[in-house]
C-alpha positions, 0 to 999 in steps of 0.5 A: 475261853477258847479261840473258835476263829480270827477274822480281819477286815482291811481299812479301805477309803480314807487312808491318810497320807503316808509320808512314803516316796510313792504316796499312799492313795485314799483306797490303799490299805496299810491297816488292818482290823482282827477281831478274836472270837471265842466259842462262847460268843466274846470277841476281842479287838487288834490292829495291824499295820499291814495290808489286808491280803498279808494279814490273811494269808498270815492267819492262814499260816498261823490257823493251826496254831490259834485254833482252840488255844487258851484266849487269856493267855495272851503272853503265852499263846503269842510267843507259841507263834513266834516260836513255831514260825521262826523259820518263816523269818522274824518280823514282817507280815507274820509278826505284824500279824501276831501283834493284832492277834496279841492285842486282841487277845489281851482285850479278851482277858481285860473283858473276863477279868472285868479290868482295863489292860493296863491294870492287867499289864502291871498298873496304872501310874496315870488316868490321863495322858497328852496326845500329841497331834501327828500331821506331815510337814508341808511348805512352811505357809501350808504347815502353819495353817494346818497346825493352827487348825490342829491347836484350835482343837484343843492340842497341845503337843505336836509333831511334824514329820516327813515330807519336803524336810531333808529332801531339798535343803537347809534353809527349808527345813528351817523355814518348816520348823520356824513356821511350825514353831510360831504356829503352836507357840512356845508354850506347846512341845513340838517334835520333828521326825525326819522320817529316815525309813522312806525309801532312798532316804538321801541324809546321813550323821553329819545332815542328822547332826547339824539338823539337831542344832538347828532344831535345838534352837527351836526348842524342839522336844525330840529329833525322830528318824533321823537316820535310816533305821539300821545306822547303830553307830551313826545313831549312838554317836548322834545321840551322844553329840545332839543337843536334842534326844534323839528318838526311833524304833517303829519299823524295829520287831520284837525284842530282839532286834531292839536289844543292840540299839538299847545296849548301845544306848542309841536312843534317848527315846525308844518308839516301839509300834505295838500293832507291828513290834509283836503286840502289847506282850512283846512291846511291855517288854521291850519297854521294861528293857528301855527303863532299865537302860535309863531309856524313854518309852514313847509309843509310835502309834501312827495306826488306828483307833484300836492301835490308840487305845492300846498305846494308851493302856501302855502309857498308864502302865509305865512311868515315864511315858506321858505322850502319845501319838494321835494321827490328825484327821484319820477316820480310822481314829475319829470315826469309827470309834463310838462316841469318838475321842475327846480331849479335856481343857488341858489337851488331854486325852482319859484313859479308858476304865472299862474292862478290856482296851475299852473301846467300841466300833461304831458298826455303820462308820466300820462297815463304810470303811471295809467295805461290807466285810463282817467282823463281828 
């Protein structure tokens, strides 16, 4: 089974707010779907956390390397793409695009083998996993109402992030967290994401430590991106002294970037994003290394239904990965999925059991958000 061509289509028209200082608009494109086509007609799906113009340019660079390659060897093919573009710079659009290709190749391998991807990644430790509803912070009253609405849909774990947090004063920060805890109840897991990778993040170690102490009073499950992404020494110090677990890593790409943070025990929880880090092949290697360091692996997942499916299979293949991120209110997850995603009575999400990623796209909805670009 050989690769014939790779197509991509950017998603527009309902792009969720992203939390950046220069806020995303609905017609901005930050998520791009990929379809790997083989000569025998099989198609694998992937997702990239990158603008479609950048993905198209990356595919043009990579095309001589992937054309006619074996579509059933995702790790080897992805590593070939990484190794032969090192001189163009590790990370960024090329690495993000390789992530989508890799996910699609695993999808093809699963379909050819008649097995769900999680089984091919090493085995299934679970058949369902708890999704946490991921949403942006707001002023306390509006955030409380939003969380109550999301909780009514069946979610039992929640992450609030970005927005005004860390941008005004400690009193507002605590009021936001207090409102969130009151809305979700003590029985629910609550995580807080400061959004330290935001443009011109103003806070450092002392703010992060003081905030972590406040979060402990509200039984916050983890404190995410409390510092700027490259603050390795401060992250290690914060993890050592914080009363709540420290998480991060969503902006890092490839295992080489994660190694210093893992070796320094800078995080309690590592959060690579499968649509940026290098795909399933690379994320699995990072998760194995995290296990050796005693660090939990919880994938970052502010992306699409294809990215969510990939995260679910990763969660099935690692014994301590008991949560996945679910971007609430995004049509790029809920609407473009044929049949949709459904929580069970316990607020859990079933991990697909059908071959490949186990997700099928609604062609009509896809046409609506891609401007009619043909992926298949």
